[in-house]
C-alpha positions in Angstrom: 98.5 130.7 109.7 99.5 127.2 108.6 101.8 126.7 111.6 98.7 126.7 113.9 96.4 124.5 111.7 97.0 121.2 113.4 98.1 122.5 116.8 95.8 122.4 119.8 95.0 125.8 121.2 96.5 124.8 124.5 99.9 124.4 122.9 100.1 127.9 121.4 102.3 130.1 123.4 102.8 133.8 123.7 106.1 133.3 121.9 104.4 131.6 119.0 102.0 134.6 118.7 104.8 137.1 119.0 106.7 135.4 116.2 103.5 135.2 114.1 103.0 139.0 114.4 106.7 139.9 114.0 106.7 138.2 110.5 103.7 140.2 109.4 103.8 143.6 107.7 100.5 144.8 109.1 99.9 148.3 110.1 99.3 149.0 113.8 95.5 149.2 113.4 95.4 145.8 111.6 97.7 144.3 114.2 95.5 145.6 117.0 92.3 144.2 115.4 93.9 140.8 115.1 95.1 140.9 118.7 91.6 141.8 120.0 90.1 139.0 118.0 92.7 136.5 119.2 92.3 137.7 122.8 88.6 137.1 122.5 89.2 133.6 121.1 91.7 132.7 123.8 89.4 134.1 126.5 86.6 131.7 125.2 89.1 128.8 125.2 90.1 129.6 128.8 86.4 129.7 129.9 85.9 126.2 128.3 89.1 124.8 129.8 90.7 124.3 126.4 93.8 126.1 127.5 95.2 127.4 130.8 95.8 131.1 129.9 94.9 133.9 127.5 98.3 134.3 125.9 97.1 136.9 123.4 96.1 139.2 126.2 99.7 139.4 127.3 101.1 140.6 124.1 102.0 144.3 124.0 99.5 146.4 122.0 100.8 148.6 119.2 100.5 152.4 119.7 97.9 153.8 117.4 98.1 157.2 115.9 94.8 158.8 116.5 93.9 161.1 113.7 91.2 163.6 114.5 87.8 162.8 113.0 87.0 164.8 109.9 83.9 166.8 110.1 81.8 168.8 107.7 81.7 172.6 107.9 78.3 174.2 108.6 78.2 175.5 105.0 78.9 172.0 103.7 76.1 170.5 105.8 73.7 173.1 104.4 74.9 172.4 100.9 74.4 168.6 101.4 70.9 169.1 102.7 70.1 171.5 99.9 71.4 169.0 97.3 69.2 166.3 98.7 66.2 168.6 98.8 66.8 169.6 95.1 67.9 166.4 93.6 67.0 163.4 95.7 64.5 163.8 98.5 64.5 160.1 99.3 67.8 160.7 100.9 67.0 163.8 102.9 65.3 162.3 106.0 68.2 159.9 106.5 70.8 162.6 106.1 68.9 164.9 108.5 68.7 162.0 111.1 72.4 161.3 110.7 73.3 165.0 111.0 70.9 165.9 113.9 70.6 162.6 115.8 73.9 160.8 115.0 72.7 157.4 113.8 75.2 155.2 112.0 74.9 154.5 108.3 73.9 150.9 108.9 71.2 152.1 111.4 69.9 154.7 108.9 69.6 152.0 106.2 67.7 149.7 108.5 65.4 152.4 110.0 61.7 152.3 109.4 59.3 155.2 109.7 57.3 153.1 112.3 60.3 153.4 114.6 60.1 157.3 114.5 57.6 159.1 116.6 57.6 162.9 115.9 54.8 163.6 118.6 57.0 161.9 121.2 60.3 163.2 119.7 62.0 159.8 119.6 63.7 157.4 117.3 63.8 153.7 118.4 67.0 152.0 117.3 66.2 148.3 117.8 68.9 146.0 119.2 69.0 143.8 116.1 69.7 146.9 114.0 72.3 148.6 116.3 76.0 148.0 116.0 76.2 147.3 119.7 73.1 145.1 119.6 71.6 147.3 122.3 68.2 148.9 121.9 68.3 152.7 122.4 66.0 155.6 122.2 67.3 158.7 120.4 66.0 162.2 121.0 64.7 164.2 118.1 65.6 167.8 118.5 63.4 170.6 117.2 65.5 171.2 114.1 65.3 167.5 113.1 61.6 167.5 113.7 61.1 170.3 111.2 63.3 168.5 108.6 61.3 165.2 109.0 57.8 166.5 109.3 57.2 166.9 105.5 58.4 163.3 104.8 56.9 161.4 107.8 55.0 158.1 107.0 53.5 155.4 109.1 55.8 152.8 107.9 58.5 152.0 105.2 62.2 152.5 104.8 63.4 156.0 105.8 66.0 156.1 103.1 66.6 155.0 99.5 67.8 151.5 100.2 68.5 149.0 103.1 71.9 148.4 101.6 74.9 150.4 102.9 76.7 150.3 99.5 73.6 151.7 97.7 73.2 154.4 100.3 76.9 155.2 99.9 76.5 155.6 96.1 73.6 158.0 96.5 75.5 159.9 99.2 78.6 160.3 96.9 76.4 161.7 94.2 74.9 164.3 96.6 78.4 165.1 97.9 79.4 165.9 94.3 76.3 167.9 93.6 77.0 169.9 96.9 80.5 170.5 95.6 82.1 169.2 98.8 85.7 168.6 97.7 87.1 166.6 100.6 84.3 164.7 102.2 85.6 163.1 105.4 85.2 159.4 106.3 82.0 158.9 108.3 81.5 162.6 107.9 77.8 162.7 108.9 78.2 160.9 112.2 81.4 162.6 113.1 79.9 166.0 112.4 77.0 165.3 114.6 79.3 164.2 117.4 81.5 167.2 117.2 78.6 169.7 117.0 76.7 168.0 119.8 79.8 168.1 122.0 80.5 171.7 121.2 76.9 172.7 122.1 76.3 170.5 125.2 79.8 169.7 126.4 
């Protein structure tokens, strides 16, 4: 805010931050996000001796209401895959990977066929493409292998576009074609996580 513009970080107090947050009308999640960001900033400042303490870390965190993740029903998963198979096969490999291997949308959009090995049953998610910036190897289950086999290539994008928003538009079109009335936020990944937990605990 303007009150901090010309103020050295070492002079900002816990009370200053508490006043700043009390004047806002942010929801708990937004407030938490700002607190985490400010705590990271002050942690950096402490490490560089710009200020003596991380005052943001001392502010009480808001209580967040955790809503259960929405997931697709088995019939909806099948309808979505069927819609892709009938109307837009360029989307089908990425949908199958999301549903059976749990990759994030951004990871699906960045994924190249050269990073998928059906003989070894692995998908390599490179660090530069992962949200956590950590390279990881994802196992390809037998069901996913069967879905991918007809589409496998040596190289090239796995899905219709490298852009999340374009992928989202195509996904919405398939959701409509599959007649899924209430598609949950992040439905593909959350469905994978729920089904995987239920099967493997």
